N, CA, C and O atoms as a MOPAC input file, in Angstrom:
PM7 MOZYME 1SCF
protein

 N      0.84500 1    -1.17800 1     0.00000 1
 C      0.00000 1     0.00000 1     0.00000 1
 C      0.89000 1     1.24100 1     0.00000 1
 O      1.76100 1     1.39400 1     0.85700 1
 N      0.66800 1     2.09400 1    -0.93900 1
 C      1.41800 1     3.34400 1    -1.02400 1
 C      0.62700 1     4.45300 1    -0.33700 1
 O     -0.57100 1     4.61900 1    -0.56300 1
 N      1.31700 1     5.19700 1     0.49400 1
 C      0.68800 1     6.33200 1     1.17500 1
 C      0.76700 1     7.56900 1     0.28200 1
 O      1.68100 1     7.69500 1    -0.53200 1
 N     -0.18100 1     8.46800 1     0.43500 1
 C     -0.12800 1     9.74500 1    -0.28900 1
 C      0.99600 1    10.61200 1     0.22700 1
 O      1.61700 1    11.36200 1    -0.52500 1
 N      1.25400 1    10.50100 1     1.53100 1
 C      2.32100 1    11.27100 1     2.15700 1
 C      2.89900 1    10.42500 1     3.29000 1
 O      2.16000 1     9.77400 1     4.02800 1
 N      4.19200 1    10.44000 1     3.41800 1
 C      4.83900 1     9.65900 1     4.46400 1
 C      4.97500 1    10.49200 1     5.73500 1
 O      4.82000 1    11.71300 1     5.71000 1
 N      5.26100 1     9.82800 1     6.82300 1
 C      5.48900 1    10.53300 1     8.08300 1
 C      6.66900 1    11.49600 1     7.93700 1
 O      6.61900 1    12.62300 1     8.43000 1
 N      7.71700 1    11.05600 1     7.26800 1
 C      8.89000 1    11.92300 1     7.06400 1
 C      8.52500 1    13.16400 1     6.25700 1
 O      9.01700 1    14.25600 1     6.53800 1
 N      7.66500 1    13.00100 1     5.25700 1
 C      7.22800 1    14.16100 1     4.47500 1
 C      6.38600 1    15.11200 1     5.32700 1
 O      6.50900 1    16.33200 1     5.21600 1
 N      5.53500 1    14.54400 1     6.17200 1
 C      4.72100 1    15.38300 1     7.05400 1
 C      5.61000 1    16.19300 1     7.98700 1
 O      5.37100 1    17.38200 1     8.20200 1
 N      6.62100 1    15.56300 1     8.53400 1
 C      7.54200 1    16.26400 1     9.42600 1
 C      8.28400 1    17.35100 1     8.66000 1
 O      8.42100 1    18.47000 1     9.15500 1
 N      8.76100 1    17.04100 1     7.46900 1
 C      9.48600 1    18.03800 1     6.66600 1
 C      8.59100 1    19.23000 1     6.34400 1
 O      9.03400 1    20.37600 1     6.42200 1
 N      7.33800 1    18.97000 1     5.98300 1
 C      6.40100 1    20.07000 1     5.70200 1
 C      6.12700 1    20.89400 1     6.94800 1
 O      6.04200 1    22.12000 1     6.87400 1
 N      5.98900 1    20.24400 1     8.07900 1
 C      5.76500 1    20.96100 1     9.33700 1
 C      6.97300 1    21.82800 1     9.66300 1
 O      6.82500 1    23.00300 1     9.99900 1
 N      8.16800 1    21.25200 1     9.56500 1
 C      9.39300 1    22.00100 1     9.88600 1
 C      9.59800 1    23.20300 1     8.97900 1
 O     10.21900 1    24.18700 1     9.38000 1
 N      9.08300 1    23.13000 1     7.76900 1
 C      9.23500 1    24.24200 1     6.82600 1
 C      8.39300 1    25.44700 1     7.22600 1
 O      8.63400 1    26.55200 1     6.74000 1
 N      7.41200 1    25.25600 1     8.10100 1
 C      6.51900 1    26.37000 1     8.43700 1
 C      6.43000 1    26.69800 1     9.92000 1
 O      5.56800 1    27.47200 1    10.33700 1
 N      7.31300 1    26.11600 1    10.71300 1
 C      7.32500 1    26.43600 1    12.14400 1
 C      8.69800 1    26.98600 1    12.52700 1
 O      9.66500 1    26.85800 1    11.77500 1
 N      8.76400 1    27.58700 1    13.68800 1
 C     10.04800 1    28.02700 1    14.24100 1
 C     10.56000 1    26.92000 1    15.15000 1
 O      9.83800 1    26.42800 1    16.01800 1
 N     11.80700 1    26.53600 1    14.94300 1
 C     12.42200 1    25.53900 1    15.80600 1
 C     13.48600 1    26.21200 1    16.66100 1
 O     14.12500 1    27.17500 1    16.23600 1
 N     13.66400 1    25.70000 1    17.85500 1
 C     14.61400 1    26.26800 1    18.81100 1
 C     15.69300 1    25.23100 1    19.08100 1
 O     15.39900 1    24.06900 1    19.36300 1
 N     16.92100 1    25.65500 1    18.99400 1
 C     18.04600 1    24.76300 1    19.28800 1
 C     18.19400 1    24.62300 1    20.80100 1
 O     17.79000 1    25.50700 1    21.55800 1
 N     18.77000 1    23.51600 1    21.23000 1
 C     18.91200 1    23.20700 1    22.64800 1
 C     19.57500 1    24.33300 1    23.44800 1
 O     19.04800 1    24.71100 1    24.49500 1
 N     20.70900 1    24.88400 1    23.00000 1
 C     21.32200 1    25.96500 1    23.79700 1
 C     20.40000 1    27.17100 1    23.98300 1
 O     20.41900 1    27.81800 1    25.03000 1
 N     19.59600 1    27.46800 1    22.96400 1
 C     18.66100 1    28.58700 1    23.06700 1
 C     17.54400 1    28.28400 1    24.06700 1
 O     17.11200 1    29.16700 1    24.80800 1
 N     17.08000 1    27.03600 1    24.08300 1
 C     16.05100 1    26.65600 1    25.05100 1
 C     16.60700 1    26.68600 1    26.47000 1
 O     15.92300 1    27.11400 1    27.40000 1
 N     17.82900 1    26.23900 1    26.63300 1
 C     18.46500 1    26.27500 1    27.95900 1
 C     18.49400 1    27.70300 1    28.47700 1
 O     18.27800 1    27.94100 1    29.66600 1
 N     18.75500 1    28.64100 1    27.60200 1
 C     18.79300 1    30.05200 1    27.99800 1
 C     17.41000 1    30.57400 1    28.39400 1
 O     17.31300 1    31.58600 1    29.08900 1
 N     16.34900 1    29.90600 1    27.96800 1
 C     14.97300 1    30.34300 1    28.26100 1
 C     14.37200 1    29.67700 1    29.48900 1
 O     13.28400 1    30.06200 1    29.91700 1
 N     15.03600 1    28.70600 1    30.05700 1
 C     14.43300 1    27.87800 1    31.10600 1
 C     13.86600 1    28.69000 1    32.27100 1
 O     12.82000 1    28.32700 1    32.80900 1
 N     14.50300 1    29.74100 1    32.66200 1
 C     14.03400 1    30.52200 1    33.81100 1
 C     13.15900 1    31.70900 1    33.42800 1
 O     12.80100 1    32.51500 1    34.28700 1
 N     12.81300 1    31.82300 1    32.15800 1
 C     11.96500 1    32.91700 1    31.69500 1
 C     10.51500 1    32.61300 1    32.08700 1
 O      9.96100 1    31.61000 1    31.63800 1
 N      9.89700 1    33.45000 1    32.90900 1
 C      8.52300 1    33.17600 1    33.35000 1
 C      7.49700 1    33.25700 1    32.22600 1
 O      6.35700 1    32.82600 1    32.39900 1
 N      7.88600 1    33.80100 1    31.08000 1
 C      6.96600 1    33.89500 1    29.94700 1
 C      7.08500 1    32.73100 1    28.97800 1
 O      6.42300 1    32.71300 1    27.94000 1
 N      7.92800 1    31.75700 1    29.31300 1
 C      8.11400 1    30.58100 1    28.46700 1
 C      7.55400 1    29.36100 1    29.18600 1
 O      7.87600 1    29.10200 1    30.34500 1
 N      6.70800 1    28.61600 1    28.47600 1
 C      6.16600 1    27.36300 1    28.99100 1
 C      6.74400 1    26.24000 1    28.13100 1
 O      6.47100 1    26.15800 1    26.93400 1
 N      7.53100 1    25.39400 1    28.74700 1
 C      8.10600 1    24.25300 1    28.03300 1
 C      7.16100 1    23.07900 1    28.20100 1
 O      6.85200 1    22.66900 1    29.32000 1
 N      6.70200 1    22.54000 1    27.07500 1
 C      5.72800 1    21.46100 1    27.07400 1
 C      6.39600 1    20.19800 1    26.52400 1
 O      6.82800 1    20.15100 1    25.37200 1
 N      6.46500 1    19.19600 1    27.36700 1
 C      7.06600 1    17.91000 1    27.01900 1
 C      5.95200 1    16.99600 1    26.52200 1
 O      5.06400 1    16.62000 1    27.28700 1
 N      6.00000 1    16.64100 1    25.23800 1
 C      4.92500 1    15.83400 1    24.65700 1
 C      5.28800 1    14.35500 1    24.54500 1
 O      4.57700 1    13.57700 1    23.91000 1
 N      6.39100 1    13.98200 1    25.16200 1
 C      6.80100 1    12.57800 1    25.11000 1
 C      5.89400 1    11.70900 1    25.96700 1
 O      5.18400 1    12.19500 1    26.84800 1
 N      5.93400 1    10.43500 1    25.69200 1
 C      5.20300 1     9.44700 1    26.46800 1
 C      5.71800 1     9.44200 1    27.90600 1
 O      6.89800 1     9.70100 1    28.14300 1
 N      4.86400 1     9.15600 1    28.84000 1
 C      5.24200 1     9.15400 1    30.25600 1
 C      6.40400 1     8.19100 1    30.51300 1
 O      7.25800 1     8.46200 1    31.35700 1
 N      6.43800 1     7.07200 1    29.79100 1
 C      7.54300 1     6.11700 1    29.97900 1
 C      8.86900 1     6.69600 1    29.52100 1
 O      9.90500 1     6.40500 1    30.11900 1
 N      8.85700 1     7.50900 1    28.47400 1
 C     10.08400 1     8.17200 1    28.02800 1
 C     10.58800 1     9.12800 1    29.10700 1
 O     11.78500 1     9.19000 1    29.38900 1
 N      9.67300 1     9.85800 1    29.69500 1
 C     10.05600 1    10.79500 1    30.75400 1
 C     10.64100 1    10.06500 1    31.95100 1
 O     11.62000 1    10.51900 1    32.54400 1
 N     10.04300 1     8.93500 1    32.30500 1
 C     10.55700 1     8.15900 1    33.43500 1
 C     11.93800 1     7.59200 1    33.12100 1
 O     12.81800 1     7.57200 1    33.98200 1
 N     12.12000 1     7.13700 1    31.90200 1
 C     13.36900 1     6.51300 1    31.49200 1
 C     14.49000 1     7.54100 1    31.28400 1
 O     15.62700 1     7.32300 1    31.70200 1
 N     14.15900 1     8.65200 1    30.63900 1
 C     15.18000 1     9.62600 1    30.22400 1
 C     15.24200 1    10.88000 1    31.07900 1
 O     16.18800 1    11.65900 1    30.96100 1
 N     14.25300 1    11.09000 1    31.93500 1
 C     14.18200 1    12.32400 1    32.70100 1
 C     13.43500 1    13.39000 1    31.92800 1
 O     12.91300 1    13.14200 1    30.84000 1
 N     13.39100 1    14.57900 1    32.50400 1
 C     12.64300 1    15.66500 1    31.88100 1
 C     13.24500 1    16.99900 1    32.29000 1
 O     14.03400 1    17.07400 1    33.23200 1
 N     12.87200 1    18.02900 1    31.58800 1
 C     13.34800 1    19.38000 1    31.88200 1
 C     12.62400 1    19.86800 1    33.13000 1
 O     11.39300 1    19.88600 1    33.15500 1
 N     13.36300 1    20.26500 1    34.17000 1
 C     12.70800 1    20.77700 1    35.38400 1
 C     11.78700 1    21.95000 1    35.04100 1
 O     12.15900 1    22.86200 1    34.30300 1
 N     10.59100 1    21.89900 1    35.59300 1
 C      9.61500 1    22.95900 1    35.35500 1
 C      8.79500 1    22.78800 1    34.09000 1
 O      7.87800 1    23.56900 1    33.83700 1
 N      9.11100 1    21.77300 1    33.28900 1
 C      8.32800 1    21.56600 1    32.07000 1
 C      6.95700 1    20.99400 1    32.42500 1
 O      6.76600 1    20.38700 1    33.47800 1
 N      6.02500 1    21.20500 1    31.52100 1
 C      4.66700 1    20.69200 1    31.68700 1
 C      4.51300 1    19.47600 1    30.78700 1
 O      4.86300 1    19.53000 1    29.60800 1
 N      3.99900 1    18.38900 1    31.32600 1
 C      3.81200 1    17.18500 1    30.52200 1
 C      2.42600 1    17.17500 1    29.89600 1
 O      1.41600 1    17.25300 1    30.59500 1
 N      2.38900 1    17.07900 1    28.57400 1
 C      1.14000 1    16.98600 1    27.82500 1
 C      1.33800 1    15.90200 1    26.77000 1
 O      1.97600 1    16.15200 1    25.74700 1
 N      0.81200 1    14.72400 1    26.99600 1
 C      1.01000 1    13.63900 1    26.03600 1
 C      0.55900 1    14.01900 1    24.63000 1
 O     -0.48300 1    14.65100 1    24.45600 1
 N      1.33300 1    13.63800 1    23.64500 1
 C      1.06100 1    13.98200 1    22.25300 1
 C     -0.36900 1    13.63200 1    21.84000 1
 O     -0.98900 1    14.38000 1    21.08500 1
 N     -0.88400 1    12.54100 1    22.31100 1
 C     -2.22200 1    12.10800 1    21.92000 1
 C     -3.35000 1    12.97000 1    22.45700 1
 O     -4.48800 1    12.84400 1    22.00500 1
 N     -3.05900 1    13.84500 1    23.41700 1
 C     -4.10500 1    14.67400 1    24.02100 1
 C     -3.94100 1    16.16100 1    23.74700 1
 O     -4.82200 1    16.94300 1    24.10400 1
 N     -2.85100 1    16.57200 1    23.13000 1
 C     -2.50100 1    17.99600 1    23.06900 1
 C     -3.58700 1    18.85800 1    22.40800 1
 O     -3.89500 1    19.93800 1    22.91100 1
 N     -4.16300 1    18.40800 1    21.30700 1
 C     -5.19500 1    19.22100 1    20.64800 1
 C     -6.39100 1    19.43300 1    21.56300 1
 O     -6.99500 1    20.50600 1    21.56500 1
 N     -6.73000 1    18.42200 1    22.33200 1
 C     -7.86900 1    18.51500 1    23.24000 1
 C     -7.54800 1    19.38400 1    24.45000 1
 O     -8.41400 1    20.10700 1    24.94200 1
 N     -6.32200 1    19.31900 1    24.92700 1
 C     -5.92700 1    20.11500 1    26.09400 1
 C     -5.80200 1    21.59700 1    25.74400 1
 O     -6.01000 1    22.45600 1    26.60100 1
 N     -5.46700 1    21.89600 1    24.50000 1
 C     -5.30500 1    23.28900 1    24.06300 1
 C     -6.65200 1    23.93700 1    23.74500 1
 O     -6.82200 1    25.13800 1    23.95700 1
 N     -7.58300 1    23.17900 1    23.25400 1
 C     -8.87900 1    23.70000 1    22.80500 1
 C     -9.74700 1    24.11000 1    23.99700 1
 O    -10.14000 1    23.25500 1    24.79000 1
 N    -10.05300 1    25.40900 1    24.13500 1
 C    -10.86100 1    25.84900 1    25.26600 1
 C    -12.29200 1    25.30700 1    25.24800 1
 O    -12.97200 1    25.33000 1    26.27400 1
 N    -12.75200 1    24.82500 1    24.10600 1
 C    -14.09900 1    24.26000 1    24.02000 1
 C    -14.12300 1    22.75800 1    24.31200 1
 O    -15.19100 1    22.14800 1    24.34500 1
 N    -12.97200 1    22.17700 1    24.51800 1
 C    -12.88700 1    20.74400 1    24.79500 1
 C    -13.11600 1    20.47200 1    26.27500 1
 O    -12.69000 1    21.26100 1    27.11900 1
 N    -13.77500 1    19.37800 1    26.59900 1
 C    -13.93500 1    19.03900 1    28.02700 1
 C    -12.60100 1    18.66900 1    28.68400 1
 O    -12.52200 1    18.54400 1    29.90600 1
 N    -11.56800 1    18.49500 1    27.88000 1
 C    -10.24900 1    18.13600 1    28.40600 1
 C     -9.29200 1    19.32600 1    28.50500 1
 O     -8.12500 1    19.16200 1    28.86000 1
 N     -9.79100 1    20.51800 1    28.19100 1
 C     -8.94300 1    21.72400 1    28.18300 1
 C     -8.16700 1    21.89500 1    29.48900 1
 O     -8.69200 1    21.65200 1    30.57600 1
 N     -6.91100 1    22.31500 1    29.36100 1
 C     -6.05500 1    22.61200 1    30.51400 1
 C     -5.77300 1    24.11400 1    30.53600 1
 O     -5.39000 1    24.70500 1    29.52700 1
 N     -5.96900 1    24.70900 1    31.69900 1
 C     -5.79700 1    26.16100 1    31.83800 1
 C     -4.40000 1    26.65000 1    31.48600 1
 O     -4.23700 1    27.80800 1    31.10300 1
 N     -3.39700 1    25.80000 1    31.60500 1
 C     -2.02900 1    26.23500 1    31.29600 1
 C     -1.92000 1    26.73200 1    29.85300 1
 O     -1.04800 1    27.54300 1    29.54100 1
 N     -2.79400 1    26.25500 1    28.98100 1
 C     -2.75300 1    26.65900 1    27.57800 1
 C     -3.60700 1    27.88600 1    27.28700 1
 O     -3.77000 1    28.25900 1    26.12500 1
 N     -4.14900 1    28.51300 1    28.30900 1
 C     -4.98200 1    29.70200 1    28.12900 1
 C     -4.29500 1    30.94900 1    28.67800 1
 O     -4.96400 1    31.93400 1    28.99200 1
 N     -2.99100 1    30.91800 1    28.79500 1
 C     -2.25300 1    32.04100 1    29.36400 1
 C     -1.79900 1    32.99400 1    28.25800 1
 O     -0.98700 1    32.62800 1    27.40800 1
 N     -2.32700 1    34.21300 1    28.27700 1
 C     -1.91900 1    35.21600 1    27.29400 1
 C     -0.47800 1    35.65100 1    27.54800 1
 O     -0.01800 1    35.69700 1    28.68900 1
 N      0.20900 1    35.96300 1    26.48200 1
 C      1.56300 1    36.49700 1    26.59000 1
 C      2.63700 1    35.46100 1    26.83300 1
 O      3.80200 1    35.81200 1    27.01800 1
 N      2.27300 1    34.20000 1    26.83500 1
 C      3.25300 1    33.14600 1    27.05600 1
 C      3.76800 1    32.63100 1    25.71900 1
 O      3.05400 1    32.63100 1    24.71600 1
 N      5.00600 1    32.20000 1    25.73000 1
 C      5.58700 1    31.52000 1    24.57400 1
 C      5.65800 1    30.04000 1    24.93200 1
 O      6.25500 1    29.65900 1    25.93800 1
 N      5.05200 1    29.22800 1    24.10800 1
 C      5.02000 1    27.79200 1    24.35800 1
 C      6.06900 1    27.11400 1    23.48300 1
 O      6.12900 1    27.33800 1    22.27400 1
 N      6.89200 1    26.28200 1    24.11500 1
 C      7.90700 1    25.52800 1    23.40300 1
 C      7.59700 1    24.05100 1    23.62500 1
 O      7.61100 1    23.57000 1    24.75700 1
 N      7.31800 1    23.34200 1    22.54300 1
 C      6.97800 1    21.92900 1    22.61100 1
 C      8.21200 1    21.11100 1    22.27800 1
 O      8.93000 1    21.40800 1    21.32300 1
 N      8.45000 1    20.07700 1    23.07700 1
 C      9.62600 1    19.25600 1    22.77400 1
 C      9.33800 1    17.77700 1    22.93100 1
 O      8.45700 1    17.35900 1    23.68200 1
 N     10.12000 1    17.00000 1    22.19100 1
 C     10.07600 1    15.53900 1    22.24800 1
 C     11.50900 1    15.05400 1    22.07500 1
 O     12.44500 1    15.84200 1    22.20600 1
 N     11.69000 1    13.79500 1    21.78800 1
 C     13.03900 1    13.23400 1    21.69600 1
 C     13.74600 1    13.62600 1    20.40000 1
 O     14.90700 1    14.03300 1    20.43300 1
 N     13.07800 1    13.51000 1    19.28300 1
 C     13.72500 1    13.71800 1    17.98500 1
 C     13.33900 1    15.01600 1    17.29600 1
 O     13.98800 1    15.43100 1    16.33600 1
 N     12.28800 1    15.65500 1    17.78100 1
 C     11.77700 1    16.84900 1    17.11800 1
 C     10.68000 1    16.54700 1    16.10900 1
 O     10.05100 1    17.46800 1    15.58700 1
 N     10.44300 1    15.28100 1    15.82800 1
 C      9.40300 1    14.93200 1    14.85600 1
 C      8.01400 1    15.18600 1    15.41400 1
 O      7.20400 1    15.86900 1    14.78800 1
 N      7.74000 1    14.64300 1    16.58000 1
 C      6.41000 1    14.82200 1    17.17500 1
 C      6.14800 1    16.28400 1    17.49200 1
 O      5.03700 1    16.77600 1    17.29800 1
 N      7.16400 1    16.97500 1    17.97600 1
 C      6.95700 1    18.38600 1    18.31000 1
 C      6.71700 1    19.21400 1    17.05400 1
 O      5.92700 1    20.15800 1    17.08800 1
 N      7.37400 1    18.88600 1    15.95400 1
 C      7.13200 1    19.61300 1    14.70400 1
 C      5.68600 1    19.42900 1    14.25000 1
 O      5.01700 1    20.39700 1    13.88600 1
 N      5.20900 1    18.19000 1    14.27100 1
 C      3.82000 1    17.93700 1    13.88200 1
 C      2.84400 1    18.60900 1    14.84200 1
 O      1.80800 1    19.12600 1    14.42300 1
 N      3.17600 1    18.59900 1    16.11700 1
 C      2.32000 1    19.22300 1    17.12300 1
 C      2.19900 1    20.71900 1    16.88600 1
 O      1.09400 1    21.26100 1    16.85900 1
 N      3.32500 1    21.38000 1    16.71700 1
 C      3.31100 1    22.83700 1    16.52600 1
 C      2.56500 1    23.19900 1    15.24600 1
 O      1.77400 1    24.14200 1    15.24200 1
 N      2.80200 1    22.47300 1    14.17000 1
 C      2.09700 1    22.76800 1    12.91400 1
 C      0.59100 1    22.58700 1    13.09600 1
 O     -0.19300 1    23.40600 1    12.61500 1
 N      0.18700 1    21.53300 1    13.77900 1
 C     -1.23700 1    21.29700 1    14.01900 1
 C     -1.83400 1    22.39800 1    14.88300 1
 O     -2.92600 1    22.88700 1    14.59300 1
 N     -1.12800 1    22.79500 1    15.94500 1
 C     -1.64100 1    23.85400 1    16.81000 1
 C     -1.72000 1    25.18800 1    16.08000 1
 O     -2.63800 1    25.97400 1    16.31500 1
 N     -0.76000 1    25.44600 1    15.19700 1
 C     -0.84600 1    26.65600 1    14.39100 1
 C     -2.08100 1    26.61000 1    13.48500 1
 O     -2.76400 1    27.61800 1    13.30400 1
 N     -2.35900 1    25.43000 1    12.91800 1
 C     -3.56100 1    25.28400 1    12.08500 1
 C     -4.81800 1    25.55300 1    12.90000 1
 O     -5.81100 1    26.05000 1    12.36900 1
 N     -4.77600 1    25.22500 1    14.19500 1
 C     -5.91700 1    25.45600 1    15.08400 1
 C     -6.03600 1    26.92800 1    15.48000 1
 O     -7.07200 1    27.34800 1    15.99500 1
 N     -4.99100 1    27.70800 1    15.24700 1
 C     -5.00400 1    29.11400 1    15.63600 1
 C     -4.34800 1    29.38500 1    16.97400 1
 O     -4.47800 1    30.48200 1    17.51900 1
 N     -3.65500 1    28.41300 1    17.50300 1
 C     -2.98200 1    28.56100 1    18.79100 1
 C     -1.72200 1    29.37300 1    18.61200 1
 O     -1.00100 1    29.61600 1    19.57900 1

């Protein structure tokens, strides 16, 4: 079965239209009260590999629902005006797709 678009193509298209932050730049932002670091990795990855202190865990499978204020699963952390949200995962693939999807939603 041939797919119309591969996962790698989806990631490449997402990366072409989002802003990505390099690790040293994110490290410099860790103590900025206007930056919310969102870890979208699976809970087992966080347990195995650790996590960025102060980051907020939002599993990739729930992020659209947690961001949407009309969803019964909405989380208030995503309703903060003036905040810069930085989404991260292990490889940057999931975070690229997440950011592109959230931008499509108007977030």
